[in-house]
Each structure stands twice: as C-alpha cells, then as structure tokens.
All heavy atoms as an XYZ file, in Angstrom:
731
protein
N     -25.586     77.177    -47.009
C     -25.478     78.541    -47.365
C     -24.530     78.699    -48.497
O     -23.367     78.234    -48.442
C     -24.985     79.310    -46.098
C     -24.606     80.695    -46.408
S     -23.561     81.224    -45.049
C     -23.943     82.607    -44.449
N     -24.948     79.328    -49.614
C     -24.029     79.488    -50.754
C     -22.914     80.476    -50.479
O     -23.102     81.422    -49.642
C     -24.941     80.010    -51.853
C     -26.169     80.512    -51.173
C     -26.250     79.807    -49.845
N     -21.796     80.298    -51.086
C     -20.687     81.192    -50.891
C     -20.849     82.453    -51.740
O     -21.349     82.391    -52.847
C     -19.368     80.511    -51.327
C     -19.034     79.223    -50.567
C     -17.801     78.576    -51.249
C     -18.716     79.530    -49.118
N     -20.393     83.596    -51.176
C     -20.423     84.826    -52.004
C     -19.162     84.810    -52.898
O     -18.315     83.923    -52.813
C     -20.523     86.063    -51.114
C     -19.319     86.275    -50.211
O     -18.203     85.972    -50.574
N     -19.588     86.805    -49.018
N     -19.024     85.849    -53.705
C     -17.936     85.881    -54.700
C     -16.558     85.839    -54.033
O     -15.641     85.139    -54.492
C     -18.083     87.098    -55.562
N     -16.371     86.619    -52.951
C     -15.078     86.637    -52.277
C     -14.770     85.321    -51.629
O     -13.623     84.855    -51.661
C     -15.079     87.775    -51.199
N     -15.773     84.679    -51.007
C     -15.545     83.390    -50.377
C     -15.200     82.340    -51.467
O     -14.298     81.523    -51.264
C     -16.809     82.939    -49.655
C     -17.104     83.746    -48.385
C     -18.435     83.453    -47.817
O     -19.444     83.314    -48.543
N     -18.543     83.389    -46.493
N     -15.857     82.396    -52.560
C     -15.607     81.429    -53.627
C     -14.163     81.562    -54.206
O     -13.468     80.641    -54.456
C     -16.641     81.615    -54.749
C     -16.619     80.547    -55.846
C     -16.832     79.131    -55.248
C     -17.687     80.814    -56.855
N     -13.725     82.858    -54.294
C     -12.345     83.095    -54.727
C     -11.333     82.490    -53.737
O     -10.367     81.899    -54.139
C     -12.069     84.580    -54.895
C     -12.518     85.153    -56.185
C     -11.943     86.566    -56.476
N     -12.127     87.464    -55.360
C     -13.208     88.218    -55.142
N     -14.235     88.135    -55.955
N     -13.254     89.058    -54.106
N     -11.646     82.625    -52.448
C     -10.753     82.064    -51.425
C     -10.776     80.526    -51.494
O      -9.742     79.888    -51.427
C     -11.207     82.516    -50.038
N     -11.917     79.911    -51.672
C     -12.011     78.464    -51.769
C     -11.253     77.921    -52.950
O     -10.552     76.929    -52.845
C     -13.521     78.013    -51.837
C     -13.635     76.572    -52.215
C     -14.216     78.289    -50.498
N     -11.356     78.580    -54.074
C     -10.725     78.058    -55.331
C      -9.319     78.558    -55.538
O      -8.665     78.164    -56.526
C     -11.632     78.433    -56.491
C     -12.928     77.790    -56.434
C     -13.928     78.295    -57.512
O     -13.705     79.324    -58.091
N     -14.956     77.491    -57.749
N      -8.821     79.365    -54.664
C      -7.463     79.950    -54.759
C      -6.411     78.864    -54.656
O      -6.627     77.849    -53.998
C      -7.247     80.997    -53.725
O      -5.957     81.492    -53.765
N      -5.296     79.059    -55.235
C      -4.153     78.179    -55.062
C      -3.161     78.865    -54.143
O      -3.066     80.092    -54.076
C      -3.455     77.816    -56.379
O      -3.037     79.027    -57.013
C      -4.438     77.088    -57.305
N      -2.398     78.104    -53.407
C      -1.419     78.679    -52.500
C      -1.961     79.003    -51.163
O      -3.135     78.709    -50.819
N      -1.179     79.684    -50.369
C      -1.561     80.001    -48.980
C      -2.416     81.242    -49.003
O      -2.313     82.097    -49.866
C      -0.329     80.289    -48.159
C       0.590     79.068    -48.091
N       0.340     77.999    -47.247
C       1.747     78.806    -48.719
C       1.249     77.102    -47.429
N       2.147     77.527    -48.307
N      -3.271     81.342    -47.970
C      -4.190     82.472    -47.841
C      -4.251     83.009    -46.466
O      -4.047     82.276    -45.487
C      -5.636     82.067    -48.187
C      -5.945     81.603    -49.571
C      -7.401     81.198    -49.653
C      -5.736     82.739    -50.568
N      -4.481     84.268    -46.330
C      -4.865     84.896    -45.061
C      -6.231     85.546    -45.323
O      -6.372     86.376    -46.279
C      -3.841     85.941    -44.679
C      -4.240     86.795    -43.423
C      -4.384     85.927    -42.175
C      -3.248     87.885    -43.270
N      -7.234     85.186    -44.530
C      -8.568     85.713    -44.746
C      -9.010     86.412    -43.473
O      -9.625     85.830    -42.579
C      -9.560     84.596    -45.142
C      -9.060     83.806    -46.335
C     -10.947     85.176    -45.426
C      -9.873     82.589    -46.665
N      -8.691     87.716    -43.342
C      -9.182     88.442    -42.193
C     -10.628     88.806    -42.408
O     -11.034     89.257    -43.473
C      -8.293     89.681    -42.135
C      -7.862     89.885    -43.559
C      -7.848     88.529    -44.198
N     -11.454     88.562    -41.380
C     -12.861     88.916    -41.484
C     -13.482     89.054    -40.107
O     -13.031     88.479    -39.129
C     -13.597     87.824    -42.279
N     -14.572     89.788    -40.048
C     -15.224     90.037    -38.766
C     -16.057     88.856    -38.324
O     -16.358     87.942    -39.182
C     -16.061     91.291    -38.834
S     -17.358     91.208    -40.087
N     -16.500     88.763    -37.091
C     -17.339     87.659    -36.641
C     -18.601     87.583    -37.409
O     -19.232     88.623    -37.794
C     -17.630     88.033    -35.160
C     -16.549     88.947    -34.790
C     -16.119     89.699    -36.009
N     -19.012     86.364    -37.753
C     -20.245     86.139    -38.460
C     -20.184     86.365    -39.947
O     -21.201     86.357    -40.605
N     -18.985     86.537    -40.487
C     -18.874     86.862    -41.897
C     -18.734     85.606    -42.780
O     -18.679     85.741    -43.952
C     -17.634     87.778    -42.146
O     -16.482     87.091    -41.678
N     -18.635     84.420    -42.158
C     -18.598     83.196    -42.954
C     -17.223     82.563    -43.026
O     -16.943     81.782    -43.982
N     -16.324     82.864    -42.105
C     -14.983     82.323    -42.118
C     -15.029     80.782    -42.031
O     -14.305     80.094    -42.775
C     -14.101     82.867    -41.025
C     -13.778     84.385    -41.145
C     -12.911     84.861    -40.059
C     -13.520     84.736    -38.697
N     -14.710     85.610    -38.432
N     -15.791     80.277    -41.077
C     -15.854     78.833    -40.927
C     -16.441     78.169    -42.136
O     -15.924     77.120    -42.585
C     -16.662     78.453    -39.662
O     -16.042     79.101    -38.523
C     -16.728     76.957    -39.439
N     -17.480     78.724    -42.697
C     -18.073     78.182    -43.923
C     -17.035     78.153    -45.048
O     -16.928     77.165    -45.765
C     -19.290     79.046    -44.362
O     -20.248     79.005    -43.315
C     -19.908     78.558    -45.630
N     -16.262     79.215    -45.195
C     -15.236     79.317    -46.244
C     -14.133     78.303    -45.969
O     -13.672     77.613    -46.890
C     -14.669     80.750    -46.285
O     -15.694     81.672    -46.506
C     -13.640     80.903    -47.389
N     -13.699     78.174    -44.715
C     -12.667     77.251    -44.340
C     -13.063     75.801    -44.634
O     -12.311     75.010    -45.230
C     -12.311     77.397    -42.894
C     -11.169     76.546    -42.347
C      -9.847     76.858    -43.035
C     -11.041     76.771    -40.884
N     -14.245     75.423    -44.284
C     -14.740     74.071    -44.540
C     -14.850     73.808    -46.032
O     -14.461     72.757    -46.521
C     -16.116     73.867    -43.817
C     -16.828     72.605    -44.325
C     -15.936     73.833    -42.317
N     -15.351     74.806    -46.800
C     -15.454     74.627    -48.224
C     -14.079     74.518    -48.881
O     -13.844     73.724    -49.802
C     -16.245     75.791    -48.869
N     -13.114     75.319    -48.394
C     -11.783     75.254    -48.950
C     -11.100     73.895    -48.668
O     -10.479     73.280    -49.532
C     -10.888     76.387    -48.379
C      -9.446     76.310    -48.915
C      -8.802     77.669    -48.937
N      -7.391     77.572    -49.180
C      -6.839     77.605    -50.376
N      -7.557     77.604    -51.445
N      -5.541     77.609    -50.527
N     -11.273     73.419    -47.445
C     -10.737     72.071    -47.121
C     -11.329     71.029    -48.016
O     -10.588     70.184    -48.528
C     -10.993     71.744    -45.659
N     -12.611     71.050    -48.228
C     -13.257     70.070    -49.107
C     -12.746     70.202    -50.542
O     -12.514     69.194    -51.199
N     -12.619     71.418    -51.034
C     -12.081     71.673    -52.381
C     -10.689     71.121    -52.542
O     -10.328     70.492    -53.542
C     -12.136     73.163    -52.717
C     -11.728     73.462    -54.149
O     -12.473     73.063    -55.064
O     -10.629     74.036    -54.337
N      -9.789     71.390    -51.530
C      -8.427     70.936    -51.609
C      -8.420     69.374    -51.613
O      -7.606     68.808    -52.369
C      -7.637     71.459    -50.433
C      -7.260     72.952    -50.500
C      -6.699     73.406    -49.142
C      -6.261     73.193    -51.628
N      -9.267     68.756    -50.819
C      -9.244     67.277    -50.793
C      -9.815     66.710    -52.089
O      -9.434     65.619    -52.496
C     -10.038     66.784    -49.571
C      -9.292     67.081    -48.250
C     -10.206     66.682    -47.048
C      -7.961     66.370    -48.138
N     -10.727     67.481    -52.732
C     -11.192     67.057    -54.077
C     -10.045     67.127    -55.098
O      -9.919     66.205    -55.895
C     -12.318     67.947    -54.586
C     -13.659     67.629    -53.928
O     -13.844     66.478    -53.429
O     -14.527     68.552    -53.964
N      -9.236     68.162    -55.015
C      -8.166     68.372    -55.999
C      -6.973     67.432    -55.760
O      -6.330     67.032    -56.703
C      -7.676     69.782    -55.911
C      -8.587     70.779    -56.681
C      -7.949     72.089    -56.858
N      -8.341     72.983    -55.758
C      -7.739     74.071    -55.449
N      -6.651     74.451    -56.045
N      -8.184     74.840    -54.458
N      -6.647     67.182    -54.495
C      -5.486     66.428    -54.172
C      -5.886     65.141    -53.454
O      -6.109     65.058    -52.267
C      -4.533     67.216    -53.273
C      -4.127     68.506    -53.915
C      -4.739     69.729    -53.553
C      -3.172     68.552    -54.912
C      -4.379     70.913    -54.190
C      -2.779     69.719    -55.548
C      -3.424     70.879    -55.176
O      -3.017     72.056    -55.795
N      -6.060     64.084    -54.213
C      -6.669     62.822    -53.834
C      -5.964     62.117    -52.672
O      -6.591     61.382    -51.937
C      -6.729     61.849    -54.991
C      -7.559     62.360    -56.174
C      -8.998     62.214    -55.890
N      -9.767     62.726    -57.017
C     -10.989     63.164    -56.927
N     -11.567     63.198    -55.781
N     -11.600     63.641    -58.000
N      -4.673     62.342    -52.505
C      -3.945     61.689    -51.417
C      -3.649     62.619    -50.222
O      -2.914     62.240    -49.308
C      -2.604     61.105    -51.924
C      -2.880     60.013    -52.948
O      -3.724     59.181    -52.765
N      -2.126     60.014    -54.054
N      -4.179     63.798    -50.290
C      -3.888     64.804    -49.236
C      -4.660     64.499    -47.947
O      -5.712     63.815    -47.944
C      -4.255     66.208    -49.735
N      -4.139     65.014    -46.846
C      -4.831     65.048    -45.559
C      -4.763     66.480    -45.062
O      -3.749     67.154    -45.327
C      -4.166     64.074    -44.576
C      -4.318     62.640    -44.966
C      -3.669     61.679    -43.972
N      -4.034     61.910    -42.598
C      -5.200     61.446    -42.014
N      -6.043     60.813    -42.743
N      -5.458     61.674    -40.781
N      -5.731     66.958    -44.323
C      -5.774     68.273    -43.844
C      -6.019     68.312    -42.365
O      -6.889     67.607    -41.864
C      -6.843     69.116    -44.560
C      -6.481     69.298    -46.057
C      -7.071     70.472    -43.869
C      -7.438     70.096    -46.835
N      -5.255     69.139    -41.658
C      -5.466     69.383    -40.241
C      -5.875     70.871    -40.072
O      -5.159     71.752    -40.523
C      -4.192     69.120    -39.432
N      -7.008     71.084    -39.521
C      -7.511     72.418    -39.208
C      -7.316     72.634    -37.725
O      -7.848     71.888    -36.908
C      -8.970     72.583    -39.604
C      -9.263     72.249    -41.089
C     -10.738     72.349    -41.324
C      -8.539     73.284    -41.972
N      -6.539     73.606    -37.324
C      -6.175     73.808    -35.943
C      -6.906     75.078    -35.405
O      -6.837     76.121    -36.018
C      -4.618     73.948    -35.780
C      -4.266     74.053    -34.336
C      -3.944     72.802    -36.449
N      -7.545     74.924    -34.278
C      -8.401     75.963    -33.685
C      -7.919     76.338    -32.248
O      -7.143     75.600    -31.671
C      -9.815     75.450    -33.537
S     -10.487     74.800    -35.078
N      -8.477     77.409    -31.739
C      -8.064     77.857    -30.423
C      -8.874     77.103    -29.316
O      -8.429     77.017    -28.191
C      -8.283     79.341    -30.272
C      -7.209     80.128    -30.968
C      -7.500     80.825    -32.169
C      -5.907     80.192    -30.445
C      -6.524     81.499    -32.793
C      -4.955     80.886    -31.130
C      -5.213     81.554    -32.285
N     -10.083     76.662    -29.624
C     -10.855     76.024    -28.583
C     -11.638     74.780    -29.090
O     -11.790     74.608    -30.307
C     -11.801     77.006    -27.882
C     -12.778     77.598    -28.798
O     -13.525     76.904    -29.475
N     -12.791     78.961    -28.888
N     -12.065     73.928    -28.189
C     -12.704     72.695    -28.544
C     -14.062     72.908    -29.260
O     -14.389     72.158    -30.146
C     -12.988     71.887    -27.281
C     -11.784     71.263    -26.690
C     -12.149     70.420    -25.447
N     -11.062     70.467    -24.522
C     -11.195     70.397    -23.214
N     -12.371     70.295    -22.682
N     -10.111     70.456    -22.443
N     -14.773     73.942    -28.864
C     -16.053     74.161    -29.500
C     -15.882     74.542    -30.970
O     -16.657     74.144    -31.837
C     -16.888     75.218    -28.752
O     -16.244     76.461    -28.764
N     -14.856     75.322    -31.264
C     -14.567     75.670    -32.676
C     -14.196     74.422    -33.476
O     -14.664     74.237    -34.599
C     -13.483     76.709    -32.792
N     -13.346     73.592    -32.905
C     -12.958     72.337    -33.576
C     -14.159     71.428    -33.814
O     -14.315     70.864    -34.882
C     -11.884     71.616    -32.781
N     -15.010     71.331    -32.797
C     -16.224     70.519    -32.932
C     -17.126     71.037    -34.007
O     -17.748     70.300    -34.786
C     -16.921     70.400    -31.611
N     -17.293     72.351    -34.058
C     -18.125     72.969    -35.084
C     -17.596     72.721    -36.477
O     -18.367     72.337    -37.385
C     -18.224     74.530    -34.852
C     -19.016     75.252    -35.859
C     -20.493     74.972    -35.811
O     -21.040     74.489    -34.781
O     -21.187     75.246    -36.818
N     -16.294     72.819    -36.647
C     -15.732     72.552    -37.968
C     -15.903     71.079    -38.339
O     -16.262     70.790    -39.490
C     -14.215     72.949    -37.976
C     -14.113     74.505    -37.973
C     -13.489     72.362    -39.162
C     -12.732     75.023    -37.784
N     -15.631     70.187    -37.437
C     -15.837     68.744    -37.703
C     -17.264     68.449    -38.096
O     -17.516     67.721    -39.053
C     -15.442     67.907    -36.487
C     -13.960     67.700    -36.302
C     -13.627     66.622    -35.280
N     -14.166     66.939    -33.957
C     -13.541     67.613    -33.012
N     -12.314     68.110    -33.271
N     -14.074     67.857    -31.876
N     -18.228     69.041    -37.401
C     -19.659     68.785    -37.694
C     -19.982     69.330    -39.050
O     -20.676     68.637    -39.843
C     -20.530     69.428    -36.610
N     -19.622     70.542    -39.352
C     -19.913     71.111    -40.684
C     -19.232     70.349    -41.782
O     -19.846     70.143    -42.882
C     -19.504     72.610    -40.713
C     -20.368     73.504    -39.895
C     -20.031     74.928    -40.270
N     -20.475     75.873    -39.257
C     -20.462     77.171    -39.465
N     -20.006     77.691    -40.593
N     -20.865     77.989    -38.532
N     -17.996     69.982    -41.571
C     -17.269     69.180    -42.625
C     -17.941     67.866    -42.864
O     -18.145     67.469    -44.002
C     -15.819     69.027    -42.205
C     -14.961     68.550    -43.329
C     -14.412     69.473    -44.270
C     -14.714     67.197    -43.549
C     -13.627     69.029    -45.329
C     -13.931     66.771    -44.633
C     -13.408     67.668    -45.522
N     -18.289     67.147    -41.815
C     -18.954     65.838    -41.953
C     -20.262     65.985    -42.702
O     -20.631     65.107    -43.507
C     -19.197     65.192    -40.594
N     -20.982     67.081    -42.462
C     -22.286     67.292    -43.112
C     -22.102     67.587    -44.612
O     -22.900     67.093    -45.449
C     -23.013     68.425    -42.440
C     -24.388     68.664    -42.914
C     -25.064     69.762    -42.115
C     -26.509     69.941    -42.581
N     -27.131     71.026    -41.799
N     -21.089     68.362    -45.003
C     -20.984     68.746    -46.396
C     -19.929     67.998    -47.220
O     -19.963     68.058    -48.424
C     -20.673     70.262    -46.427
O     -19.470     70.532    -45.777
N     -19.025     67.277    -46.530
C     -17.947     66.593    -47.255
C     -17.693     65.195    -46.657
O     -16.560     64.791    -46.412
C     -16.650     67.408    -47.171
C     -16.761     68.767    -47.755
N     -16.833     69.024    -49.087
C     -16.827     69.968    -47.145
C     -16.936     70.322    -49.287
N     -16.945     70.907    -48.131
N     -18.765     64.484    -46.466
C     -18.684     63.130    -45.764
C     -17.639     62.237    -46.437
O     -16.916     61.506    -45.757
C     -20.065     62.461    -45.788
C     -20.078     61.145    -45.064
C     -19.645     61.221    -43.597
O     -20.055     62.147    -42.905
N     -18.821     60.324    -43.161
N     -17.516     62.304    -47.743
C     -16.579     61.412    -48.477
C     -15.147     61.641    -48.101
O     -14.284     60.793    -48.316
C     -16.832     61.581    -49.962
C     -16.374     62.918    -50.510
C     -16.854     63.177    -51.941
N     -16.474     64.489    -52.375
C     -17.092     65.584    -52.084
N     -18.136     65.586    -51.212
N     -16.734     66.761    -52.578
N     -14.839     62.798    -47.527
C     -13.444     63.149    -47.139
C     -13.262     63.142    -45.614
O     -12.185     63.519    -45.150
C     -13.093     64.494    -47.695
C     -13.056     64.625    -49.154
N     -12.403     63.728    -49.996
C     -13.589     65.514    -50.002
C     -12.507     64.065    -51.240
N     -13.278     65.165    -51.311
N     -14.232     62.716    -44.850
C     -14.196     62.884    -43.397
C     -12.954     62.199    -42.806
O     -12.382     62.746    -41.847
C     -15.467     62.329    -42.775
N     -12.542     61.095    -43.353
C     -11.389     60.388    -42.762
C     -10.044     61.078    -43.089
O      -8.998     60.758    -42.507
C     -11.341     58.928    -43.263
O     -11.088     58.958    -44.666
N     -10.062     62.050    -43.967
C      -8.843     62.747    -44.402
C      -8.685     64.148    -43.839
O      -7.770     64.887    -44.107
C      -8.775     62.813    -45.919
C      -8.745     61.404    -46.548
C      -8.908     61.404    -48.052
N      -8.063     62.376    -48.726
C      -8.421     62.998    -49.810
N      -9.571     62.792    -50.377
N      -7.597     63.876    -50.386
N      -9.665     64.535    -42.990
C      -9.616     65.841    -42.367
C      -9.748     65.708    -40.890
O     -10.531     64.953    -40.398
C     -10.756     66.695    -42.906
C     -10.728     68.197    -42.526
S     -11.119     68.650    -40.828
C     -12.769     68.121    -40.638
N      -8.931     66.436    -40.138
C      -9.071     66.506    -38.692
C      -9.080     67.939    -38.284
O      -8.450     68.795    -38.889
C      -7.938     65.729    -38.023
C      -6.561     66.334    -38.287
C      -5.435     65.402    -37.856
O      -5.544     64.203    -38.080
N      -4.444     65.971    -37.268
N      -9.865     68.198    -37.243
C      -9.963     69.526    -36.702
C      -9.776     69.377    -35.164
O     -10.487     68.577    -34.545
C     -11.283     70.200    -36.997
N      -8.788     70.046    -34.640
C      -8.506     69.953    -33.220
C      -7.888     71.236    -32.694
O      -7.563     72.107    -33.505
C      -7.623     68.725    -32.935
C      -6.446     68.532    -33.822
C      -5.822     67.178    -33.645
O      -5.653     66.688    -32.528
O      -5.431     66.592    -34.684
N      -7.730     71.279    -31.393
C      -7.110     72.500    -30.798
C      -5.592     72.456    -31.022
O      -5.037     71.370    -31.261
C      -7.419     72.570    -29.293
O      -6.792     71.431    -28.655
C      -8.893     72.605    -29.011
N      -4.968     73.608    -30.846
C      -3.517     73.665    -30.886
C      -2.910     72.709    -29.891
O      -1.990     71.949    -30.198
C      -3.016     75.110    -30.602
C      -3.181     76.062    -31.728
C      -4.243     76.890    -31.805
C      -2.179     76.104    -32.713
C      -4.366     77.798    -32.876
C      -2.311     76.978    -33.792
C      -3.408     77.822    -33.869
N      -3.471     72.669    -28.714
C      -2.954     71.793    -27.658
C      -3.035     70.318    -28.044
O      -2.068     69.580    -27.980
C      -3.696     72.064    -26.349
C      -3.236     71.220    -25.260
N      -3.823     70.016    -24.915
C      -2.176     71.332    -24.376
C      -3.212     69.486    -23.885
N      -2.204     70.249    -23.562
N      -4.247     69.893    -28.463
C      -4.409     68.446    -28.795
C      -3.568     68.052    -30.032
O      -3.007     66.955    -30.071
C      -5.899     68.102    -29.029
O      -6.385     68.779    -30.115
N      -3.471     68.978    -30.980
C      -2.603     68.704    -32.186
C      -1.138     68.543    -31.768
O      -0.528     67.564    -32.188
C      -2.810     69.837    -33.173
C      -2.039     69.611    -34.470
C      -2.500     68.696    -35.438
C      -0.859     70.266    -34.723
C      -1.792     68.473    -36.596
C      -0.163     70.038    -35.875
C      -0.653     69.170    -36.819
N      -0.647     69.477    -30.932
C       0.767     69.417    -30.582
C       1.020     68.176    -29.715
O       2.046     67.513    -29.890
C       1.127     70.662    -29.807
N       0.100     67.842    -28.828
C       0.237     66.674    -27.955
C       0.287     65.412    -28.805
O       1.145     64.528    -28.602
C      -0.953     66.604    -26.967
C      -0.874     65.486    -25.951
C       0.306     65.598    -25.017
C      -2.189     65.568    -25.103
N      -0.598     65.284    -29.766
C      -0.633     64.123    -30.619
C       0.660     63.991    -31.493
O       1.232     62.908    -31.613
C      -1.844     64.129    -31.556
C      -2.147     62.807    -32.194
C      -3.490     62.802    -32.908
N      -3.735     63.964    -33.739
C      -3.100     64.174    -34.925
N      -2.226     63.319    -35.369
N      -3.397     65.245    -35.638
N       1.163     65.124    -31.914
C       2.395     65.099    -32.700
C       3.586     64.704    -31.837
O       4.476     63.921    -32.278
C       2.677     66.491    -33.346
C       1.629     66.870    -34.393
C       1.694     65.938    -35.616
O       2.732     65.657    -36.126
N       0.492     65.487    -36.009
N       3.630     65.195    -30.632
C       4.711     64.819    -29.703
C       4.669     63.339    -29.420
O       5.737     62.652    -29.414
C       4.628     65.637    -28.457
N       3.482     62.820    -29.092
C       3.365     61.415    -28.842
C       3.752     60.539    -30.001
O       4.403     59.515    -29.876
C       1.942     61.101    -28.357
C       1.697     61.643    -26.945
C       0.223     61.537    -26.569
O      -0.668     61.293    -27.404
O      -0.055     61.734    -25.372
N       3.361     60.989    -31.220
C       3.724     60.256    -32.454
C       5.237     60.250    -32.684
O       5.753     59.301    -33.240
C       3.001     60.851    -33.662
N       5.947     61.263    -32.178
C       7.364     61.345    -32.320
C       8.076     60.580    -31.220
O       9.288     60.530    -31.176
C       7.781     62.812    -32.281
N       7.272     59.937    -30.342
C       7.902     59.153    -29.264
C       8.273     59.905    -28.033
O       8.966     59.386    -27.182
N       7.828     61.154    -27.939
C       8.130     61.968    -26.765
C       7.187     61.595    -25.650
O       5.980     61.348    -25.861
C       8.026     63.447    -27.075
C       8.999     63.912    -28.191
C       8.691     65.374    -28.480
C      10.448     63.808    -27.709
N       7.709     61.559    -24.437
C       6.890     61.299    -23.266
C       6.234     62.559    -22.834
O       6.906     63.581    -22.587
C       7.757     60.757    -22.145
C       7.152     59.595    -21.451
C       8.085     59.097    -20.398
C       7.759     57.631    -20.188
N       8.543     57.053    -19.118
N       4.933     62.608    -22.785
C       4.148     63.786    -22.415
C       3.371     63.500    -21.169
O       2.663     62.516    -21.088
C       3.214     64.213    -23.583
C       2.491     65.439    -23.241
C       3.986     64.350    -24.835
N       3.496     64.338    -20.190
C       2.794     64.196    -18.922
C       1.461     64.804    -18.947
O       1.174     65.773    -19.358
C       3.611     64.747    -17.757
C       4.870     63.893    -17.546
O       4.949     62.758    -17.924
N       5.891     64.545    -17.043
C-alpha cells in the first residue's frame, strides 16, 4: 500500500515524532516504513519497536520482514514486558 503525503512526511522526517491517528489509518504501515527508512540512512543503527501486545509485535515483524528483508536482523519488535525483561537479563539482573 503506497503512503499518502502525511505518512511520507512522517517517514522522511528527522528527529522524534508523535503521530496520533485513529484505528485503521495506517500507523503500522507508517511505522514500518519509517524504521526501514532510518535503517537505510543509518547503516550501523538498530531499532527496537515496542508494542503493548504480542499480536501487534508479530504484525510489525511480519510486515517489516516482507518489505525490508535486508534489515530484518537490525530491527526487533516486542512487547514492553519482553523488552524490559531482556534488558534486565542483559544487565545481569536476576528475573523470576
């Protein structure tokens, strides 16, 4: 699905963004395109996309793999819980 003008501005923007939008407006499409664009621009970057639930994270991973396969190893999408757990374990904290 091609991006509309507002989505394209968000994808190509520099700096931090807040993109409020209603359900079904293309937020996930825009987010996936922006992540791919950032990884194209910054060759050594890695991106973590953090979601509220597993199904959203899985949807983002699937869409990203389909459209940006070359960057798949540099992008992760996971829930807040799994991201925080992995960070705590990487810091050597014991997590039950």
